[in-house]
C-alpha positions as CSV (number, residue, x, y, z in Angstrom):
1,M,-10.0,-6.5,0.4
2,D,-8.4,-9.1,2.7
3,P,-4.6,-8.3,2.6
4,S,-3.3,-12.2,2.5
5,Q,-4.8,-11.8,-1.4
6,L,-1.6,-9.5,-2.2
7,L,0.9,-12.4,-1.3
8,G,3.1,-12.7,-3.9
9,T,5.2,-10.6,-6.6
10,W,4.1,-7.0,-8.1
11,E,5.8,-4.8,-10.6
12,F,5.5,-1.3,-9.4
13,R,5.9,2.2,-11.1
14,R,5.8,5.2,-8.9
15,E,5.3,8.9,-10.1
16,V,6.3,11.7,-8.1
17,R,5.6,15.7,-9.3
18,D,6.8,17.6,-7.4
19,R,4.7,21.2,-7.6
20,L,7.1,23.6,-5.8
21,D,10.0,23.0,-8.3
22,G,8.5,21.1,-11.1
23,T,10.4,18.2,-10.6
24,E,9.3,14.8,-11.7
25,Y,10.6,11.4,-10.5
26,V,9.9,8.0,-11.5
27,A,10.4,5.1,-9.2
28,S,10.3,1.3,-11.0
29,G,11.1,-2.4,-9.4
30,E,9.5,-5.1,-7.6
31,A,7.1,-5.1,-4.7
32,T,6.8,-8.5,-2.7
33,F,4.3,-9.2,-0.2
34,T,5.4,-12.3,2.0
35,P,3.6,-13.9,5.4
36,D,6.0,-13.0,8.8
37,G,6.3,-15.5,11.3
38,D,3.8,-13.2,13.7
39,G,0.7,-13.3,11.7
40,R,2.1,-9.6,9.7
41,I,2.5,-9.6,5.7
42,C,6.0,-7.9,5.0
43,W,5.5,-5.5,2.0
44,A,9.0,-5.0,0.3
45,E,9.9,-2.9,-2.1
46,E,13.3,-2.5,-4.2
47,G,14.2,-0.8,-7.4
48,T,15.6,2.8,-9.1
49,L,14.1,6.1,-8.6
50,R,14.9,8.4,-12.0
51,W,15.0,12.3,-12.1
52,A,16.2,14.3,-14.7
53,D,20.0,12.6,-16.0
54,R,19.9,10.9,-12.5
55,S,19.2,7.5,-11.2
56,T,19.7,5.7,-7.2
57,P,18.7,2.3,-6.2
58,V,15.9,2.3,-3.6
59,S,14.4,0.6,-1.0
60,R,11.3,0.2,1.7
61,T,9.7,-2.1,4.0
62,L,6.2,-1.6,5.3
63,F,4.2,-4.2,7.2
64,L,0.6,-4.9,7.2
65,V,-0.8,-5.6,10.8
66,R,-4.0,-7.3,11.7
67,E,-6.3,-6.1,14.5
68,P,-9.6,-6.5,16.2
69,S,-12.4,-3.7,15.3
70,G,-12.0,-0.8,17.7
71,A,-8.5,-1.7,18.9
72,V,-7.1,1.8,17.8
73,P,-9.5,4.5,18.4
74,G,-10.4,6.1,15.0
75,T,-10.0,3.7,12.8
76,D,-13.7,2.8,12.2
77,E,-13.6,3.8,8.7
78,L,-13.4,0.4,7.7
79,A,-17.0,0.0,9.3
80,S,-19.9,-1.9,7.8
81,D,-21.3,0.6,5.1
82,E,-18.9,-1.5,2.9
83,P,-21.0,-3.5,1.7
84,R,-18.8,-6.7,0.2
85,S,-17.9,-9.1,2.6
86,D,-14.2,-9.3,1.0
87,Q,-13.7,-5.7,0.9
88,P,-11.4,-4.3,3.6
89,G,-13.3,-4.1,6.6
90,S,-16.7,-5.6,5.9
91,D,-17.7,-8.4,7.7
92,D,-17.1,-11.8,6.5
93,A,-19.3,-14.0,4.9
94,A,-20.9,-16.0,8.3
95,G,-21.6,-12.3,9.5
96,A,-18.9,-12.3,12.0
97,P,-16.7,-8.8,12.0
98,A,-13.9,-8.9,9.9
99,S,-10.5,-8.2,11.2
100,R,-9.0,-4.6,10.9
101,W,-5.8,-4.4,9.1
102,R,-3.3,-1.4,9.4
103,V,0.2,-0.1,7.9
104,T,3.1,0.1,9.7
105,F,6.5,1.5,9.1
106,E,9.3,-0.9,9.5
107,D,10.0,0.2,13.1
108,G,6.5,-0.2,14.2
109,R,5.2,3.3,14.0
110,D,1.6,3.4,12.9
111,F,1.2,4.8,8.7
112,H,-2.6,4.3,7.9
113,P,-5.7,2.0,7.9
114,W,-5.9,-0.5,5.5
115,T,-9.4,0.7,3.8
116,A,-11.0,1.3,0.4
117,R,-11.8,4.7,1.9
118,P,-9.8,7.8,1.7
119,V,-6.8,7.8,4.6
120,E,-4.6,10.5,6.0
121,H,-1.3,10.7,8.0
122,V,-0.3,13.6,9.4
123,C,3.6,13.7,10.6
124,G,4.8,17.2,12.2
125,R,3.1,19.9,10.1
126,D,2.9,17.7,6.9
127,R,-0.2,16.3,6.1
128,Y,-0.5,12.8,3.9
129,E,-3.9,12.6,2.2
130,G,-4.5,8.8,0.1
131,T,-6.3,6.0,-1.6
132,I,-5.9,2.8,-2.1
133,R,-7.7,0.9,-5.2
134,F,-7.9,-2.5,-6.4
135,L,-8.6,-2.9,-10.0
136,T,-9.1,-5.4,-13.1
137,D,-7.1,-5.6,-16.0
138,H,-9.4,-3.5,-18.1
139,E,-10.5,-0.7,-15.4
140,V,-9.4,2.8,-15.8
141,P,-8.1,4.2,-12.4
142,S,-9.8,7.3,-12.8
143,A,-13.6,5.9,-14.1
144,P,-14.7,3.3,-11.4
145,S,-17.7,1.3,-12.6
146,P,-20.8,-0.5,-10.7
147,Q,-19.5,-3.6,-13.0
148,A,-16.2,-3.4,-11.5
149,E,-17.3,-2.9,-8.0
150,R,-19.1,-6.5,-8.5
151,T,-15.9,-7.8,-9.5
152,S,-14.6,-10.6,-7.4
153,W,-11.1,-9.7,-5.6
154,S,-9.2,-12.4,-7.2
155,A,-9.6,-11.0,-10.6
156,R,-8.2,-7.7,-9.5
157,N,-4.3,-7.8,-10.8
158,R,-3.5,-4.1,-10.1
159,V,-3.3,-1.6,-7.3
160,V,-3.3,2.4,-7.5
161,V,-2.0,4.1,-4.3
162,R,-2.4,7.4,-4.8
163,W,-1.0,10.6,-2.2
164,D,-1.3,14.1,-1.9
165,V,1.3,15.9,0.3
166,R,1.3,19.4,1.7
167,G,3.6,21.1,4.4
168,P,5.6,24.2,5.1
169,A,8.4,22.8,2.5
170,K,6.2,20.1,0.7
171,D,3.9,20.2,-2.1
172,Y,4.0,17.1,-4.3
173,S,2.0,14.1,-5.7
174,M,2.6,10.9,-6.0
175,V,0.8,7.8,-7.6
176,T,1.9,4.4,-7.5
177,H,0.7,1.5,-9.7
178,Y,1.1,-2.3,-8.8
179,T,0.8,-5.1,-11.4
180,R,0.8,-8.8,-10.1
181,T,3.3,-10.2,-12.1
182,A,3.0,-14.0,-13.8
183,S,5.1,-15.7,-11.3
184,G,3.6,-14.1,-8.0
185,T,0.1,-15.7,-8.5
186,D,0.9,-18.5,-6.2
187,R,-1.2,-17.0,-2.5
188,A,-1.0,-20.6,-1.4
189,V,1.0,-19.9,1.8
190,P,-1.7,-18.5,4.8
191,V,-0.6,-15.4,6.8
192,G,0.9,-16.9,10.0
193,G,2.9,-19.4,8.2
194,S,6.6,-20.0,7.7
195,A,8.5,-16.8,8.4
196,A,9.5,-14.3,5.5
197,S,13.2,-13.7,5.1
198,D,14.9,-11.1,6.9
199,Q,14.7,-7.9,5.0
200,N,17.5,-5.5,5.0
201,D,17.3,-2.5,7.4
202,V,16.7,0.8,5.3
203,A,18.6,3.7,6.6
204,G,18.6,7.4,5.5
205,S,15.9,9.5,3.8
206,G,15.2,10.7,0.4
207,R,14.1,14.5,-0.7
208,H,10.3,13.6,0.2
209,G,11.1,12.1,3.5
210,L,8.8,9.2,5.0
211,A,8.7,5.4,3.8
212,E,5.6,6.0,1.8
213,V,8.4,7.1,-0.6
214,V,10.8,4.4,-2.0
215,R,13.9,5.6,-0.3
216,P,17.7,5.7,-1.7
217,R,19.8,2.8,0.0
């Protein structure tokens, strides 16, 4: 999926299950995907994190960055065995190699490739293993079907991102459901067009560290 098809506003719900102490966290709010002036796509989220009887405002900013094929060693997992021309990293309709995209943190550090295949991020001794899926309104996240795989990307109004995290002091799963809002369907602004509004700098970190978790402000 070309990330430019994400442009607009989405609602999200993120569920975190800590396997070490049994705590469950839920973050919900709004995610916006807006074109930045330098060709990147800004992925910004704001919402509320709740657990037990507590809650706190949270936010995060990531970027989707376009790069030519082979620009970063070890990123060929986006290569040609993904058959559809509009899937991440596949060839376009004219047969020319499509641009690769990567997700980066707000400060520019690399996070993971933008791909339909499993992804991995290593931070010190912690390992993050994830998947990204694009669904229709009626598709079940755990049961993909051949018919769904033939569905146009423009009809896929839901995204499910899953992470499984393990390390010396971490053991948790995290699932985020994104649903496009009725007001967020306008994707007319091209990537590389008008610059997105400035994003607030986010400081600090939550119980689960890295910015794949929405962090307390």
